[in-house]
C-alpha positions as CSV (number, residue, x, y, z in Angstrom):
1,G,20.9,24.3,-4.9
2,F,23.5,23.1,-7.5
3,V,25.2,20.8,-5.0
4,R,22.0,19.3,-3.8
5,G,20.9,18.7,-7.4
6,Y,24.2,17.0,-8.2
7,I,24.0,14.8,-5.1
8,Q,20.4,13.8,-5.9
9,E,21.3,13.0,-9.6
10,S,24.3,11.0,-8.5
11,A,22.3,9.1,-5.9
12,S,19.6,8.4,-8.4
13,Y,22.1,7.0,-10.9
14,A,23.8,4.9,-8.2
15,N,20.4,3.4,-7.2
16,L,19.5,2.7,-10.8
17,S,22.9,1.2,-11.4
18,N,22.6,-1.0,-8.4
19,E,19.2,-2.2,-9.4
20,K,20.6,-3.1,-12.8
21,G,23.4,-5.0,-11.3
22,L,26.3,-2.7,-12.0
23,G,27.4,-3.0,-8.4
24,L,28.0,0.6,-7.5
25,A,26.4,0.3,-4.1
26,N,28.7,-0.5,-1.3
27,T,27.4,-3.4,0.7
28,S,28.5,-1.9,4.0
29,V,26.0,0.9,3.3
30,T,23.2,-1.1,1.7
31,G,23.3,-3.7,4.4
32,L,22.6,-1.3,7.3
33,E,20.0,-2.6,9.7
34,I,18.4,0.8,10.0
35,I,17.2,1.0,6.3
36,P,13.8,-0.7,6.9
37,V,13.3,1.5,10.0
38,I,14.0,4.7,8.0
39,K,11.7,3.5,5.1
40,S,8.9,2.9,7.6
41,L,8.9,6.4,9.0
42,P,5.9,8.6,8.0
43,T,6.6,11.1,5.3
44,G,5.0,14.2,6.9
45,P,7.7,15.0,9.5
46,V,10.9,16.7,8.5
47,I,14.1,14.7,8.6
48,F,17.5,15.9,9.8
49,S,20.6,13.8,9.3
50,D,24.4,13.9,9.8
51,D,24.8,12.3,6.3
52,L,22.4,13.7,3.7
53,E,24.0,11.7,0.8
54,K,23.8,8.4,2.6
55,L,20.2,8.9,3.6
56,Y,19.1,9.9,0.1
57,F,21.1,7.0,-1.5
58,L,19.5,4.5,0.8
59,T,15.9,5.8,0.9
60,G,15.4,8.5,-1.7
61,R,14.3,10.8,1.1
62,H,15.4,14.4,1.5
63,S,16.6,15.8,4.8
64,F,18.3,18.8,6.4
65,Q,21.9,18.6,7.4
66,V,22.6,18.7,11.2
67,N,26.3,19.0,12.1
68,E,26.4,20.9,15.4
69,V,24.2,22.2,18.2
70,T,23.9,25.9,17.8
71,P,21.1,28.1,19.2
72,E,20.0,28.7,15.6
73,E,19.9,25.0,14.8
74,V,18.0,24.2,18.0
75,Q,15.5,26.9,17.2
76,K,14.9,25.6,13.6
77,I,14.4,22.0,14.9
78,K,12.0,23.2,17.6
79,E,9.9,25.2,15.1
80,L,9.7,22.3,12.7
81,M,8.8,20.0,15.6
82,E,5.8,22.2,16.4
83,Q,4.8,22.5,12.7
84,R,5.2,19.0,11.3
85,G,7.2,16.8,13.7
86,I,10.8,15.7,13.1
87,F,13.1,12.8,12.9
88,I,16.8,13.0,13.4
89,I,18.8,10.2,11.8
90,L,22.4,9.9,12.9
91,F,24.7,7.5,11.1
92,R,27.8,8.2,13.1
93,K,27.7,11.1,15.5
94,H,26.3,9.8,18.7
95,E,27.8,12.7,20.7
96,L,25.8,15.0,18.4
97,G,22.6,13.1,19.4
98,E,23.5,13.5,23.1
99,Q,24.0,17.3,22.6
100,L,20.7,17.6,20.7
101,K,18.9,15.6,23.4
102,A,20.4,17.9,26.1
103,A,19.3,21.0,24.2
104,I,15.9,19.6,23.2
105,P,14.7,17.3,26.0
106,Q,11.4,16.5,24.1
107,L,13.4,14.4,21.7
108,E,12.7,10.7,22.1
109,E,15.1,8.0,20.9
110,I,13.1,5.6,18.8
111,H,16.0,3.5,17.4
112,S,19.4,2.7,18.9
113,G,22.3,0.8,17.6
114,A,25.2,1.7,15.3
115,E,22.8,4.3,14.0
116,V,20.3,6.3,16.0
117,I,16.9,7.9,15.3
118,Y,15.3,10.6,17.5
119,S,11.7,11.7,17.1
120,G,10.1,14.9,18.2
121,G,6.8,16.7,17.9
122,Q,3.4,15.5,16.6
123,H,3.5,12.9,13.9
124,P,0.5,11.9,11.7
């Protein structure tokens, strides 16, 4: 909880500083083509990401960390797919996406490029 609070506070400060022209935001991060796609996703489904800090910094949206494909992780994702629907946003680990897709064939790739987004379950 402490770490998450620190990350959120730091990201909020960085966003505010960037808006005020202090230049703390790295253009290689703020210039990603995926940002408008992420911002357009519905808010009901649960988001998983391989980079929580980057996702929060770019969009202000919370997510669950996904680093590996374990039976426990797959079960958690499947349960949330059934309850609320999910998105998995991967900034760098495409092999992780392939492993998740193999373990959860219902996942659908909805954005592909340098970053990838998978969707699963019922979305509003």
